[in-house]
C-alpha positions in Angstrom: 89.8 112.5 34.4 86.5 113.3 36.8 87.2 109.6 38.4 90.8 110.1 39.0 89.5 113.8 40.5 87.0 111.7 42.9 90.2 109.4 44.0 92.3 112.4 44.3 90.4 114.8 46.1 89.0 112.2 48.8 92.2 110.2 49.0 90.8 106.9 48.6 91.1 104.8 45.6 87.2 103.4 45.6 86.2 105.1 43.3 87.9 103.7 40.5 86.2 100.4 40.7 83.0 102.0 38.7 85.7 103.1 36.1 85.9 99.3 35.4 82.4 99.4 34.2 83.2 102.1 31.7 85.7 99.5 30.3 82.6 96.6 30.5 79.5 99.1 28.7 80.6 98.8 24.7 82.1 95.3 25.1 78.8 93.6 24.2 78.5 96.0 21.1 82.2 95.1 20.6 80.9 91.3 20.5 77.7 90.7 19.4 76.7 94.0 17.6 79.6 94.4 15.4 80.6 97.6 16.5 77.9 99.1 15.7 75.4 101.3 18.3 72.4 100.9 15.7 71.1 97.2 16.9 70.0 98.7 20.0 67.6 100.8 18.7 66.2 97.9 16.3 63.4 95.6 16.9 65.4 92.6 15.2 65.8 89.8 17.8 67.6 87.0 17.6 69.5 85.2 20.6 72.6 87.1 20.5 71.3 90.8 19.6 69.0 90.2 22.9 72.1 88.7 24.9 73.9 92.1 23.7 70.7 94.6 24.6 70.5 92.7 28.4 74.5 92.9 29.3 74.3 96.8 27.9 71.6 97.8 30.1 73.3 95.6 33.1 76.4 97.2 32.8 74.7 100.4 32.7 72.7 100.3 35.5 75.8 99.1 37.3 77.7 102.1 36.4 75.3 104.1 38.0 74.6 101.5 41.3 78.2 101.1 42.3 78.9 104.5 44.0 75.4 104.7 45.3 76.4 101.1 47.2 79.9 102.7 47.7 78.4 105.6 49.4 75.5 103.4 51.2 78.3 101.2 52.6 79.9 104.5 53.8 83.4 103.6 51.7 83.3 106.7 49.8 82.3 110.6 50.6 79.2 112.0 49.3 81.3 114.6 47.0 82.8 111.4 45.7 79.5 109.9 44.4 78.8 113.5 43.0 81.6 113.8 41.5 81.3 109.6 39.9 77.3 109.9 39.0 77.8 113.7 36.9 80.9 111.6 35.3 78.2 109.2 34.5 76.1 111.5 32.9 78.7 113.0 30.7 79.9 109.2 29.6 76.4 108.5 28.6 76.2 112.2 26.8 79.0 110.8 24.8 78.0 107.8 23.8 74.1 109.3 23.0 76.2 111.7 20.6 78.4 109.3 19.1 75.4 107.3 18.4 73.8 110.0 16.8 76.8 110.9 14.6 76.9 107.5 13.7 72.9 107.0 12.3 73.7 110.3 10.2 75.2 109.0 6.4 75.9 112.5 5.1 79.0 112.8 6.6 
C-alpha cells in the first residue's frame, strides 16, 4: 500500500519499480531453500545454498538502492523516497517476524 501511496501522492509511477524487487526477494528461498528461511542462518554450504544466499542479499540491497538511485536521478521526490524506504523497513520487519515465527516449533 505504501508503494501505491508513494506513486499516487507524487503522480509518478517510478516508485513501483522497487515493488518488483519485493517479488524477487523471496524467490531464492522458494527455489533453492525449499520454501524455508532457515537456510539463511545456517552455516551449511553448497552450490545452490550459497547461490540462494547471494541472490537474497543482492535483491535485498537492490530494494534499498533502487529508490535512492531514482532520487539521485531526480525521477522521484524526496517524500516518495522516504515512503519507499519506510516501506522496505516495514517489509523487512515482516520477514523477520515470519522467520522468527517459523523457527518456533511450539506452534
